[in-house]
N, C-alpha and C positions, 0 to 999 in steps of 0.2 A: 757865328758858331757853326753854322751848316757846311763853310767854305774850310775851317781847320778840320772838322769831320772827316769830309769829300777826300782833304786834301792823305788823311792817316787809313783810311778805311773808303778805299776810293768806289767799292761797289754797294756803296749804302746806298739805299734809296726805303728809306723808312719815316719813323717818326723819330723827333726832337723833342722831347717834354720837358720845360724847364719846371723845378722847383721852388719855391718861395719861401721854404726854410735854410736856415744855415748860418753860421756869422763868420766864420774865414773862407769862406768858399761857394759857391753859385754851382749849382749842380742840376746835371741835364741827363733825363734819364734813354737810350738810346735801343731803337731797335728797327731789325731790318731782315726781312723773312726770320728765320729761324734762330737769330743770334738778338742778346742783345749785351749791352753794357752799359756803363756810366761814366759821365764826361766830366772832371771838375775842373773849376777856374779859379785859383786860388787869388781874391778879393782883396784880403791883408796881410799878406806877406810874401814876398821871392824867396824865402831860407832854405836856400834848398839842404840843408843839413835837417831840417825838418819835415821838407816832403819827404826826403830818403829813409827819416826815420819812420815816417808812415807807411812807407812801403814796404823796409822792413818787416815791419810789425803783421802786416797783410799776410806777406809772404810766410811767413815762420806761425799765424793763425790759419793757415791753408791744409798745414802738415797735419792738423790733427784733426779725429772724425769731431764735429758740430755737429750740431741740430739744422743750423742754419749753415749758407754758402757765404764764405768771403771772398770779395772782389779781388781781383789780381790786378795790379796795374801793368800797363799796356806796355810795349817794348820802347813806343815812341814820348812817353811820357816824360824822361829825362830831356828831351829836346824842347819842352815848353818852359822848364826852369829859367 
């Protein structure tokens, strides 16, 4: 995972913490300096339509004023599908 992360975030020099929960994917919390993110690896499917739908939902939710932050898919996300 670190090699994939460094390919798309070359200046990354932080932590990569694997989470143990999830049915459809493996999730890592990524931190470096003042930045943080989530790296998701889809384990149960590679259905581009499902993944793009999830990204569209996240983008739509981010347009609303909510009491919590919404993760945004990175520009490189589509390359992994």
